[in-house]
N, C-alpha and C positions, 0 to 999 in steps of 0.2 A: 392365513399364514401361507397357504399354497401359492397364492398370487404373489406374495412377497418373495418366496423361493424362486418361482418362475421368472420374475422380473430381475432378481439378483443374478440368476444364472445367465440370462440373456445379456445383461450389462457386462458381467465378468468375461463371458466368452468373446464378446465384441472387443473389449479392452485388451484381453490377453492375446487375441489373434493378431493384433496390430504389431506386437513385438515378439512373436514366437521365436524361441531359440532353436538351434539345430539339434539339440539332444535334450531328453527329459531331465528335469531337476526335481528337487523336493518341493518346489513351489507349484501349486496346482489349484484348480477349482474343480469340484466334483459334485454331480447331482445324481442321487440314487432314488429309485422307487422300488417298492416291493410289498410283500405280504408278511404279516405277523401270524404265527400259528401258536395259540396258547396251549399249554400242557393240559389245562382243565377243559379244553374244547373251545371252539370259536376261533374267529380270526379278525383281523383289522388291517388297515392300510398303513404302510410305512413310507416315509419320504425324508430326504435330508439334502441339504446344500452345505458343502464344506469348502472353506477357503483356507489353505495353508501356504505360507510364504516365508522366505528368508528376509530378515531385516538387518540393518547395521547395528541395532541395539541388542536384540536377542536373536539367537540363531534361528528359531522358528516361532512364528505367531500363527495361531489357529483360531478360526471362527467357524461355528457350525450352528445351523438351525435344523432340528429334527422333529418329526412327528411320529409318535408311536400310538396310532389310533387317536384318542382324544387328548393324550399327553403331549404337550409341546415342550421341547427342551432347547434353551439357548445356551451355547457354550463359548467361552473365550479361554484360550490357553496359551502357554508358552512351553517351549521345549528345545531339544537339541537332537542332532543326528551325527552319526559317524559312518563314513563310507567303508564298506567291506569289499575289497576287490575293486574292480573297475565298473561293476554294474549292479551293486547291491548296497543297501544301507540299513543300519539299525537306527531306531528313533525312540524317543521318549517324550511324553507331553504331560503337563499338569493343567487340568481345565477347572475353571469355576463354572458351575452349572446353575441355571435358573429355570424354574418350572412355571407353567401357566396355572397349575392347580394350587389353590390357597393352602391346602393341608399338607403340601410338600415343601419343606424348607430347602433353600439353596444349599449346595454342597460342593465338594470337589471330587474329581476323578483323576486317576492315573492311568496312562496308556503306554504300553511298550509294544514295539512291533518291529517287523523286518519286511522289507520289500526286496525280493531277489529276482533278478533277471534270469529266467531259465533258458531262453533263446533270444534271438534278436527281437522277436515280436511277442513273446510270452513272459509275463511277470507273475510271480506268486507273492501274495500279500497276506501276512499273518499278523494278528495283533491280539493283545490281552488288555482289557479295560476293567478297572476296579473302581466302583463308586463308593464314596464314604458315608453317605446318608443312610439313616435307618429305614427311611421310606423308599429309597432308591437302589438298595442293594440288588434288586431284581434286574436292574439295568446293566450290572456287571456282566461281561461277556467275553467269549473267545470268538474271533472272527477270522475267516479264511476267504480269500478271493483269488480268482484267476483272471488276469487281464490280458487282453489281446490288443496290441498297438496297431491301429489302422494306419497311422502315420507316426513320425518320430515323436510327436507331442500330444497325440490324441489316442485314447484307449477306451475300450468297452470292457466291463468286468462283470462276472457273475460272482455273487457273494453269499456266504452263509454265516450267520452269527447265532451262536448258542448262548442264550441268556438263562438265568436261573429258572424262570417259569414260562418262558416262551422262546420261540426261534424265529429268526427273520431270514427270509430268502429275498435277495434284492439284485437288481441290475443297475449298473452305474455307468456314467460317461464322465471321463476325466480329461481335462486339458491342462497339460504342463506348460509353464511359461518361465 
């Protein structure tokens, strides 16, 4: 799965950098890596590749591949956003989630969030996700991130997500297009 994520990231960055816009939009590709810290003790690796973009049919389409240690999650979702002021927006997404482990059934998740531009280069990202499956309610989380824009369309972010039985600290790179 990590090779798939790395290959997808390389292809997406190459394709997106060909037509980069002058200012960030809600369309982006983001790669994150980090560590999981379990409340019961122990740790694991975390990684994800997310692609969210505007379409003519639905306002937002979202695809994500994530690894929580040995658990792999594939997500596809639709949603919408509304601009708040000139540099912030609220968004909501509904995802269908599929898991690599046979004993976990596919389910849905709901995410609501806000991305708020604090300064020209700093952005605060807050989100709340709720998973509907009995076996996946521990994936429900509150996430906060602080992003620094290296250029108008490229940012690095430090993120913290608080789940029911574990926490994730991650760093991500995002390219808006």
